[in-house]
C-alpha angles and dihedrals in degrees: 000000000000125000091252094057097044116115115269122186138164118226140166104245128186111246088228088068094053118094126192120259111264112262090358103187098200119089125218099229121201112226144080095325094054091042090056091050091050090050092049094049091046089054103037108011126234103325097179118048118231120244119241139161128212115266125214093248094057095263126106127250114225112233102168127007108057092138092048089051091050091049092050091049089053089053094046093247110153103190135051132196106242139186105224115207131174100229133168118238091260094048091047092053093049092047091048094049096044092050095049096044087068090072119113097230119041124167119228090243091053092050091046096055092038092054091047093049092049094046092050090049092049091049091051089052089055092239092290110214092221088067096050139053093237119112121254110275097026118116121206132172114269092231090053091052089051092046091054091049096046099039091240130121118258090244091052090053089052092048092055093047089052088063089071086073092064122101111250094254094057091043088055089057088054091051089050091052092243093117120043121230098250091046090050091051089056091050091049089072091063119098114256094255090049089051087052089057089053091050092051091047091051092052094044098043096036094228138090128234122266124233090258092052092047089054091050091049090049092051093047090050091050092054093044093241099113119112134168094260090056090054094051093045091050093049090052091062114108113250119203093221093053101047113120134185123212112201121205120170120238090240090057092051094048088066085075102034138055112269092243094059115118122226090255093051090052092047092051092047091051092050092049091051092049091048089052090051091047092053091046090052091050091051091051091049092050092048090050093056 
């Protein structure tokens, strides 16, 4: 039975009978976007049915509509109009990813796992020609098919999928915009424990690696010569794009120093005080372990 001839029906289904899609990569974020959706549903109801498929236990697996379901729960609505479709696992993954990639705001981590899920599903389908625009008999790379569908380059698809190899803490830095995509791709080649060293260095040094440093870390990991000291030393290097200048007027500083102090004397005193605070913090951290 082809996808086109499979049974499709619209029903009112209790939210209590809807279960999340397994390994759903898209987060339901609280904020202005969800607030607008809640306001819209409160005013006009659910205008677009969610998409579900029957589950083996008699419930329904949510494929598309997790945010609408969250908004309805917030409003105390107990039922949702739903399009019910009998889909295979692969078809369900592709439908879920395609529907959610239409959102305005998508985190890099969401796109990474969504692309990987879709690519794996397409490979399991054997690149069926009825799901692509290619002619029967032609063979094209799965990532190229995805690139054509998503309007991305094949290399960009591969870069995002590489992010799924990052530990959660580093991936969070990518979502926050603290680590750029290409830099994150370089870090994704590090072993998990090496990535943990990078995470600890980021938190200790208060800065993230540059693309050049990520490439050096990747190469050192590949040759087996990377150790934790190397990571910390590299992160201590000054990076042009992360230099910052804090400006405090002399009058402000003189509130804390004798009037006859020179600029250099004040600078040295400040650095000594900061070093004392740093050592105190390290002692507290050691005691807390």
